[in-house]
C-alpha atoms as one frame of an Amber mdcrd trajectory, in Angstrom:
protein
  75.617 110.606 130.315  72.140 109.921 130.313  70.645 106.663 129.193  68.825
 107.814 126.251  72.282 109.677 125.262  73.763 106.438 125.157  71.435 104.254
 123.290  71.206 106.782 121.086  74.328 106.514 120.023  74.386 102.746 120.259
  71.705 102.742 118.164  74.173 105.636 115.290  76.704 102.871 115.584  74.911
  99.856 114.913  73.107 101.226 111.943  76.418 102.849 110.707  78.377  99.187
 110.893  75.158  97.860 108.991  75.706 100.628 105.775  78.775  99.873 106.204
  78.677  96.157 105.812  76.134  96.887 102.838  78.776  98.955 101.237  81.404
  96.723 101.778  79.366  93.183 100.822  78.183  95.642  97.062  82.309  96.355
  96.250  83.116  92.638  96.478  79.885  91.480  95.257  77.534  93.782  93.110
  73.947  94.321  94.003  73.543  90.044  94.116  75.684  89.811  97.237  73.346
  92.045  98.968  70.628  90.797 101.229  69.770  91.285 104.411  70.745  88.444
 106.248  73.913  88.684 104.254  74.582  92.949 105.982  73.321  91.302 109.309
  75.985  88.925 108.762  78.622  90.751 107.684  78.198  93.447 110.557  77.406
  91.260 113.262  74.181  92.281 114.357  70.737  90.408 113.911  68.972  89.835
 111.089  65.639  91.775 113.103  67.981  94.873 113.853  68.373  95.304 110.020
  64.819  94.801 109.367  64.088  97.464 112.043  65.741 100.205 110.020  65.910
  99.363 106.641  62.129  98.248 105.021  64.081  95.775 102.818  66.610  95.376
 100.541  65.953  98.351  97.794  65.705 101.105 101.209  69.101  99.913 101.999
  70.591  99.997  98.791  69.175 103.256  98.861  70.433 104.259 102.400  73.681
 103.529 101.517  74.099 104.936  97.954  72.656 108.209 100.218  76.013 107.520
 102.352  78.271 107.559  99.677  76.350 110.508  98.254  77.520 112.480 101.665
  81.446 110.903 101.420  81.316 112.527  97.913  79.970 115.962  98.999  82.901
 116.108 101.854  85.114 116.079  99.464  83.914 119.221  98.250  82.442 121.117
 100.855  83.145 124.895 101.461  85.312 125.466 103.833  85.098 129.634 104.534
  88.082 130.092 106.920  90.723 128.883 103.799  92.036 130.874 101.080  89.920
 129.689  97.860  92.367 129.066  95.710  94.205 126.274  98.043  91.204 125.368
  99.128  90.289 124.340  95.155  93.422 122.465  95.202  93.361 120.409  97.911
  89.805 119.262  97.158  90.767 118.064  93.209  94.081 116.141  94.925  91.910
 114.783  97.600  89.744 113.117  95.168  93.905 110.825  94.922  94.211 110.341
  98.508  95.249 106.940  99.555  91.840 105.912 101.176  89.670 106.547  97.142
  91.902 104.718  95.259  91.798 101.091  97.395  90.473  98.126  95.289  87.042
  98.442  97.861  86.100 101.888  97.490  87.095 101.547  93.848  84.796  98.379
  93.773  82.353  99.986  95.570  82.158 102.700  92.335  82.425 100.555  89.248
  79.303  98.849  91.474  77.465 101.838  92.168  77.972 102.876  88.349  76.807
  99.877  87.052  73.521  99.763  89.343  72.759 103.242  88.299  72.653 101.675
  84.588  70.440  99.067  86.032  67.798 100.539  87.536  65.486 103.675  87.266
  65.361 104.051  91.140  69.255 103.913  91.239  69.990 106.283  88.485  67.455
 109.055  89.603  69.597 109.122  93.087  72.729 108.957  91.348  71.422 111.330
  89.288  70.623 113.790  92.191  74.451 112.870  93.901  76.164 113.924  90.696
  74.540 117.166  90.153  75.530 118.170  93.681  79.015 116.915  93.783  79.552
 119.229  90.586  77.138 121.825  92.025  79.732 121.512  95.012  83.102 121.506
  93.038  81.456 124.422  90.917  81.468 126.356  94.023  85.054 126.101  94.494
  86.312 126.760  91.064  83.865 129.644  91.343  85.673 131.088  94.535  88.796
 130.930  93.216  88.094 132.265  90.075  85.632 135.115  90.904  85.070 136.113
  87.003  83.993 133.239  85.519  80.509 133.221  84.744  78.153 129.732  86.918
  77.952 128.081  83.705  81.580 128.099  83.177  82.316 126.987  86.412  80.308
 124.230  86.180  81.499 123.281  82.435  84.768 123.105  84.705  83.439 120.819
  86.619  82.223 118.471  84.759  85.503 118.360  82.917  87.701 118.132  86.016
  85.345 114.907  86.885  85.450 113.232  83.596  88.974 112.947  84.555  88.735
 112.208  88.215  86.517 109.268  87.202  89.191 108.310  84.609  91.908 108.450
  86.872  89.996 105.782  89.620  89.086 103.862  86.949  92.796 103.802  85.471
  93.671 103.130  89.435  92.535  99.593  89.521  94.526  98.704  86.540  97.842
  99.596  88.667  98.532 102.700  86.859 101.798 104.147  88.202 102.061 107.114
  90.928 103.439 109.913  88.570  99.996 108.946  85.945  98.116 110.327  88.794
 100.188 113.081  89.438  99.522 114.307  85.840  95.728 113.494  86.246  95.623
 116.321  89.256  97.749 118.448  87.462  95.225 118.467  84.873  92.122 119.033
  86.936  94.457 121.692  88.073  94.699 123.118  84.538  90.995 123.362  84.220
  90.034 124.931  87.309  92.587 127.451  87.122  92.548 128.116  82.968  91.891
 131.624  83.029  88.900 133.121  82.129  87.999 132.839  78.326  87.813 136.254
  76.413  84.591 138.335  75.347  84.230 138.279  72.364
């Protein structure tokens, strides 16, 4: 392995640690707990390195939001080799995965939603990410239910997301596993419902 490859890998690792540190601080303290110095301390890197990758707190938060967006898109990523019905069913269930129903992740979600309400720039990032997620979920629905129009697939995706977000919010209150299962079942009912009859 060449020196340049090694350095590139180390740089990616450090940049990833910086983003993870920013997300961790956001989840614990909200936007007020995120500063370049606090992120450097949390990531275990020099402040100069944080400043090397990000011009300021705003660019760091933007990068963190995009990181969350990329993670969300993996939940609805296409898999051409998979059976479309099973693929959609797995995607609907992944939202209730143990890695997502944690206090850390759900707290991060709440802070990001609040941030989007408080700042126009972050709101635009959040809205664009939401549209990409909806399109990804609508594509999975379209593949599993080919008789539906794109508009119907997108409407169903939007209805599913309302339930998913509600499930995330209420799981912070300690809602039991049976309630989560009922929520997932409801998202499946919406996604797999028969096509409306033509009038």
